[in-house]
N, C-alpha and C positions, 0 to 999 in steps of 0.2 A: 796868457793865455785867457781870456774869457768867453764864458760858455750861456747864451740863452734859450730855454728850452720853448718851443712854441708846440703846444698838442695841434692835431689834426683830426678829422674823421677816421673811422675806422681801426682805429687802433695805431695812428701813425704821427708822427712826431717831426719837425724839423731843427737840428740844431746847431745854432750860429754862432762859427767858431771864432773867434777874433784874434790874432797872433799880430804882436806888438811890431812895431816898426824895424826896429834891430835886429828881434829877430829873423826877416824876412830879409833885410838887407845881407845878412850877414850869408843867409841860403845864396842870395844873388853872387854874392861874391866868390864863393864855395864854387857855383857851377860856371862863375869867369875862369877861375884858378884851373878847375879840374878838364875845360873847352877850350882854352886860348891857345893848346897847340896847332888849332884846327883852322885856326884862319891865316892868309897869308896878303898882306897887304906890301905893295911894293914900298919899296926905304927901310922895312923894317925887316929884323932877323924874326924866324918862326919860332912864335912863342913870347915873343917880344911888344907884340900890338896893343898899347894902351886902353882898358877898357871902354873907353869913353868915345875912343875911333870906331871900335866893333859896333858899339852902341848905334852911330850917329850914322853908320855905313846900313847895318843890319833893324835898325829900330830898337828903340828903349827897349821892349820888351825879349831881345833874344834871348836872355837866359830864365828870363820872368817861369815857363815851364818847365823846366829844369826845377828850378828852385821850389817850387808849390807841387813836385814831385815829393822832393826831397822834405818838406815842413808838413805837409797834410798826415801823411802819415802817425807821427809825433803827435801833433796835435791833437786828431782824435782820439787817440789812446789816452790823456790825459784828460780830454773830456769825458770819456765812457764812464771815467775813476772818479770827476765829478758828478758827472750826472746820476740823480736819485731810482732814476726809471732803470726797469731793466729792458735794454734792450734786444732784438730775437733776429735783426736781420743783418745782411750789408748793409753796408751806408751807400743812398745815391748823392756822390758827394756835385756840390755847385759850387764854382767861385764867386763873389757878389764883387771885390776888391781885391785889385792886384795893382799896385802901381808903388816903387822904392820908396821912402820917404812916408810911407802913411802904411797903416795896420792891415797886412792882408785877412782878406775875410772869407771866409766860405761855409754853405750850409750843408750840412748832410741830412739827407730824406732817411728815417726810417723806420722800423716797425719794432711797435713794446707790445711785453708781453700782455695779452689777453685774460682777463678777467673770467673768474669761470664760476656758473653756477650752479652747483651742483642738483641735482637732481634724487633718485631715490639711487641709492648705489649698496643698502644692506638686503639681503633678501632677495637679489636677483634670480630670474627665474630661467634655470637655462634646457635644455633637451640634453638629455643621458647619450652619452656616448658610448656605443662599444665595440668593444677591444676582441677579435677573435684574426686565426690568421690560418687560412685552407691549403689546403695538401698544394693547387693552384700557385699560391705565391711561392712556395717551399720550389719547386721547382724552378720559376722563375728564379729564385735567385741561385739555385742548383745553375741555369742557363749562364747566368752572368758570369757565376768564376770560371764555367766554360770557359766564357769567350774571354778571359780576363788570362787564361793562362794557355791559351791558344797558341799554335807556333804558326810563325807566317815563310810559307816556302815557295821559291819560284814555280812557276808553272809555266808546263811545256806543251805542245801540238794543242793550243786552242786557244782562242778570242777572251778579250776581254767579257766578263761575265757580271752579273750585279753584285755587290758584296766583296769581290775584288779588290785588292789593292793595286792602282797601276801606277805606274814609276813615270812621270812624263817632264820632258822642258815644251816648255809652250812658250807663247809671245801674243800681245793681242795685239791691234789696229781698228785706229777708230777714225772711218774717211780713208782709209789708207796709210794712216800716218801710226807709227807705233805709240804707243805711250805709258807714261811714267808708273811703275808699278803692275805695270801687267806680262813682263818676265818673269820666268823661273825656269831652274834646269834642274833634274834631279828630282822633282817633285813628287811626295808620294800621295794620291787622291783617293781617297775610299770611295765608289765607285756605290750612289747611295745615300750617301752622307748627309748631302744637299749642304759642304760647306763650299761650294763655287755657286756663282750665280744663277738663276735661270735654272736651263736643263742642259746644262754645260757638259755634266757626268754622262747622262745616259747615251751622246753624243759619241761618247768614245766602247759602248757595246757595241761588239762585234768585230772590233779593232784586233789586232794582231800586233805582239814585238816585233818593234823595227818600223811599224805603220808610220807614216806620216799622212794629217789628215789634219780640216780646215772647220772649226767648232762654228756655228754663229750664236750669236745668244743678243738679249737686250740690257742693257743696265735698268735698273728702276727707275722709276721717276721722282724716287726720294735717296738717290745716290749720293752717297757722301761726297765724292767728288764730284761738283757743279758741272764742270763741261766735260762729262763722262751720261750726267742725269741723262735716262728715257733715250740713249743713243743706242743703235746699232753697232754690233762688234764681233771681229772674226778671230779667231784664235787662230796659230799655225802650231799645229799640235803633234811632237813626234812623242808615239807610246815605243818606250824605252825596255820597261819589263812590266809581265805580268808578276802578281805575287795571291796568294790566297792563305786564308786563316782554316789551319788542321786543330780540329776542336780533340782533347783527350776524351777517354771515355769516361763515362762513370761508374767508377765503381771502387772497392774497397781502395787500391791502388790509388787512385786521385783524390781518394779523402785524404791519405796517410800525407800526399806532398801537400797539401792545401791549409790543411789542420794539423790540430792535435790529437786527432782522432783514428782509431786505424780500422774503422768500420764506413762506408757508408749511411748507413742509420744510425749512427751515435752522431757522424756530422750532419744529416736531416735532424737530428732532434735538438741541437745544438742551434742549428738555427730557425728553428722554429720556437727557442726559447729565445732568443734575439730579437728573432722580428715580435713578438710580445712583448720585449722589454722596451723596441722603441715605438711600438704603435700605444702601447701605453704612454708612453711619452710626450707624442704629438696627440693621444687624446686629452692630459690634461695640459698640452698648450693651447688645442681647440676650444675646450673649457674658458681656458682663460682671457681669449680674445674673444669669446660667446658673451662672457662676463661685463669685459670690457668695453664691449659694442654698444651693447646695451644701455650699460652706467654715460659714455659717450651720448647717445642719443636721448636719453632722457637729461641731460647738462646743457647749461645753455653759453654761446661764446661766440663771439666774434674774430676770425679768422684773420690775422692781415694777409693781401694776395703777395707781400714782401717775407714776410714770413716763412709762406710756402714756396717761393724759388728759392729762397736762400737754401730751406730744407731739401729742395729736389737737387740742385745744384751738388750739395753735401754730398747726395749719395752716389750721384752719377762721380764725384770724387773721390769717396769708397771705394767705386765698383775700378777704377784706373787702378786705383793700387792694389788690389788684388789681382787684376789681371798683369799687373809689371812684376807679381812676387812669381807669376808663371810663366813671365817671362817674355811678356804681349804687350806689346803699345797698344794705346787706346787709338792712334791710324789706323795698323793692323785689324785690331778688331773692329774697328768701323769697315776698311775693304773689301773683310773676307764675309762681313754677315749684309754689308750694302745700309746700315746703320748709318746717323747720324748723329752730331754731337745736343743736338736742338730737339730732333727726336725724342732722341734718351731722352732727357730731362723732362720733355713732355712727356714720355712714359711713365715716368715716375711720379708724376701727381697726385693719383687716387693713394698712394703708396704715404708716398711724402704729407698727404691733408691726416690720414689716418694716425700715422707717427706721433704727426704733433696735439691731436686732439686725445690719442691714448697717455702718452705725457701729462698735457694739462690738467684730466678730470685723478689721475693718479698722482700728480700734486695737488690738488686740492684736497682729496682723501687725506693724505698727509697733516697737511693742514687741519682738517675736519676731526683727524681724532690725534691727533698731537702725535702722529708717529716719528721715531728718530732712531736713526743707526750709532749703534754703540764703540765704543774703542774696540771692542773685541770683535765688532762686526768688520772692524776697516783692517784690521790685526790680520783676520783671517782672510780678509780679501787682497790685500798685500803680497798675505803668502801665496794664494792661488795663482797671482800676478807672478810673483816670483818666479813659480813652480812649470810655470806656462813659458816664461821667456827665459829661461832658465839663469836666472841671476840671483845676487844676492838680497833679502829683504830690503837692506836697507839702502838699498843703492836705489831699486824704484822707489821707496819715498824719497827718496832725494834727486832723482828726475823728476817727480810727482810735485816736489812742494805743495806749498799749500794750497797754491789754486787748483792744483791737482787734488790733495786731500779733500777740497773743499766738494769736489763734483763728485768724488767718488759716495763718498757719508750723503749728499742729495741723490743721486743713483741707487743706493745701500738701500733708501728709507722708501723712496718709488717701488722697487723690488717687496718692500715690506707690505706696501698699498696696494701691492697686488693680488700676492697672497692673504692679506685680510681680508680684501674684496672677494675674491675666491671662493674662502673658507665661509663666507655667508652667504655663498648663492645654493639656491637648492634644486634638484633634478625636478623638473615638469613630471 
């Protein structure tokens, strides 16, 4: 494999990667062996058709695409190891030459890590943040605990009201035809939660258990299922049961059940303390954000679009993993919210840009101040991760490997840089 690097404008580069003819020929043969049982030719048993005959019937490049897909990842990985530039985006791949007996050549257009010219990063002025807790905030926290400990009981003798939980069967139709994903049974829908599209929930208010009704809605123009976007839909709904939440009394007995305290006043005092601690942490984070934003504003850097796009997609993938841990697929999330993948990616753009710029200026501070993470810092971080994942520290190290250790050390240095610039900041 050989590599040529051509720098382009706006911190982009084109990597031209050449794979030997022998390596590509082996990949083509492997693709043939994998797929030969798919071809039926009169006069030959299945799987026994000569490769040359298949290529004559279907074209010389019948196996090229699969061969290329097998070769590119490994060749690109080796190119990254050889390349002295820091690549910060997914590659945009384009095949330049693909023909058996000749080297396989492809290009990968990538973003390079931008250079940062720091402005002022010491003595940054920030607005002071006041930390105080009001009685209203304590009452709101208590109200939330009431909600969390509410009992759900069946309702009889009255229709659905706002805030109720309606247990429903439903089926949706567009242009008179049922559509995929539009049917559910024994679904518990909280009226007023706006978890269903348009004004679906409001149309159930006033219905009694046992009632069947028709609910008319219109899908949003940007609905993730393109065949439904912007279209009116009719749902046939049966209200099977009505439930309501019954809140517990806010008294000493309640405090004893939900906390370690015997009286409501003691419990309120603990809520105040925890709210103050949380607000102090929020104030600390707010100050850190303000300091870093000021440093970013005074720095100079040119961020390539591909770097931002890669960060956006990574953030959506991270969100998908969190949803999966909660038992929800992204398809379900998009269906419930009317959001789309592309819409979500675009929504992430400002946050992605800020995250990139913050990281770059802090890395520049690391270099400017000669900040390093120590082995003691690394061991402490490994211990924290081991505790979080309930694993042995040595096992965490084994999983992380040398590349993982390098990344952790870089992250710890960046964290120290953040603490440094905040410590140097002054309040107005």
